[in-house]
N, C-alpha and C positions, 0 to 999 in steps of 0.2 A: 318384593324386590322392585325398587324404583328403576326408571329408565337410565338415569344418570347417577349412579351410586358411586361418587368419587370422593375420596377423603379430602379434608381441608388442606393439608400440606401439598397434595398433588395439584389442587386448584391454584394455590399460591405460586407454586413453581411454574405451572403453565401460564399463569397471568404475567409473571415476571418475564418469562420467555417471550410472550407475545409483545410486551413493551420493548424488550431488547430487539426483537425482530423488526418492529416498526422503526426503531432508531437506525438499525443497520440498513434497512431497505431505503430509508430517506438518504442515507449516506451513499448508497450504491447509485441511486438515480441522479445524484448531484455530480458524480464524477464524469470525466470525459472518456469513458470506456466504450467499446463497441456495443450496440444494442443486444447482440447475442450473449455477450458476457454478462450484461446487466440482467437479462432474463434468467439465465442459468443460475447466477448468484442469488437472485431473488427467490428462486425455487429452493435453493439450499437453505436460505435464511428462514423460510417458512417451516422447516423441519423443527419440531419442538425441542427445546432445551439445547441440543448440540448444534443445531443449524445456525443460530445467530453467531456462535463462537467461530465456527468454520468459515462462514461468510465474511465476518469481520477480518479474519486472518487472510482471506483471499484478497480483499479489497484494500487492506491497509499498507500496501507497499508504498515506499516513498516516491515522490515525483522525480522525474529525471533532473539531473543536475544541469546547471547553466552550461551552454556549449563551450565556454571558455574553460570550464572546470572538468570537461570530459577528455579522456585520453583517447583520441580517435586517430591520431597521426601514426605513421609507420615507425618513426624514430622517437616518439615522445612517450615516456612512461610517466604517468601522472598519478603516483601512488598516494600523494598527500593532499590532493585537491588544490593544487597550486596552479594558477593560470599559466598557460603554455609560454607566453611571452616572458614571464619571470624566469622560467626554466631555461629558455633559450639565451636570455641575457646572462644568466649565471654560467651556462656552459661556455659562452663566448669569453667571459672574463676568466674562467678557469683554464681555458686553452690559450689564453694570452692574446686573443684577437682584438678585443675592444678594451681599452684601458679607461674608458670614461665611466 
């Protein structure tokens, strides 16, 4: 019995997993996340086969929207990603305030 008696398909799967891990780790370290999150996600990505998938899922959240498109006001509900000023103007027109 040899020391590393691993079948060819297993070697191929592990090799592809290593390539995927390298790609995900490169993506992790390019993001502007806290160092603790980068280190933890890197450790997850180093887990064979499933690790790169889980790590990619963790780091693939979209970037925050532009502040004008975020609904942060108390009276503004921005369900459709429309700038607040557009909503305010429409409300003024609907209430009969500004006719311009």
